[in-house]
N, C-alpha and C positions, 0 to 999 in steps of 0.2 A: 916788113915793118909789123911789129906787134904792139898792141896797147892793151893793158889789162886794168880795168878799174875795179876797186874792191872797197869794202868798208861800209857798204850800205846796211840797212836794217830797219827795225821798227823802233820808233822813238816817240815820246809824247810831245805835244805842242809845247814850245818853249825850250825844248832840249837841244842838244848838240850832237853832231856827228862829224867825223873826218873821213873824207874819202881820199883814196890814193890811186894814182895812175902811174903804173910801171911801163916803161917804153924800152923796146929793143929794136934793133935793125936800122936805127938812124943815128946821125950825129946829134945826140939829144940836145946838147947845150946851145945849138944855134937855131933851134926851132921854137916858135910860139906854140904853146899847147893850149887847147880850148876845152872848156867843160860845158857840155850841153845836157839838156834834160827833156824827156818826153813823158808826158802824162797820158793816160789812156784816152784815146780819141782826139788827142791834140797834136799839133805839129811839134817837131823837135825845135827847141829854142835855145839860144845861146845864154848860158849862165855867166860866163866870163872867160877870160883868157889871160895868159901871162906870157910876156915876150922873152926872148933869149936874155935880155938884160934884167929881167926880174920885174918889169913894170906890168901891173895888172889893171884890168878894167872889168867892169861888172855891168850887168843888166840892172835897170832901175829897180826891179822887183826884189833884188837881193843886196842892193847897195847898203852898206852899213851892218849887214848881218853875216855875209859870207866873205871869206878871204882866200886868196889863192897864193900858194907859194911853190917854190921848186927847190929841188936838191939835185944839182947836176952830177954830183958824184955818184949818188945812188940812182940817178936816172928816174927820178919820180917827180910828180906834181901832185900837190895836195889841195884839197878843197875843204876848208874848215867851215862848217855850217853851224851858225848859232842862231838862237831865237827862231827855231823852226816852226813853220806854220803847216797846217794841213794842205794848203795849196802848194807847198814844196814837194809833195809826194809825187814821185816820178822815177823813171829809170834814168840814171845819170851815166853819161858817156864822156870819155875824153877823146880828143880829136887832134890830129896833126895833118898839116898839108906838106907834102914833100914832092917836089918837082911837078907841082900842079895837080897832084892827085891827093885826095882826102883819104885818111885812114881812121878807122874807128875801133875803139875797144868794144868789148861785149856788153858793157853796161852793168850797173849795179843798182839794185832797187832800194829806194828810200821810201818808207811809208811813215807818215806823221800822223798820229792819232790825236783827235781833239779831246 
């Protein structure tokens, strides 16, 4: 199983970014995919997830600003981040659980300047 997150970068507060997570080695369409983030010195936290049926849920801190979508044909999950705040700065990871085991992508860095 391989997950690769991309699309991070430097953006000003109030701006937007779209992250992408490409997955291989799994039956992509049947799995829930999660987005997590980890800021320096902080624990990794769940940003949100999207089910195989396309239902997404979000952490309270990003509700209304972030949205998750998936493209099963391209085997990708997207994290659209709008109205970014400096506190959104973190390394963002995508995650899948397969047969009871967690798999993580390498992460992509998002930096939001004030």
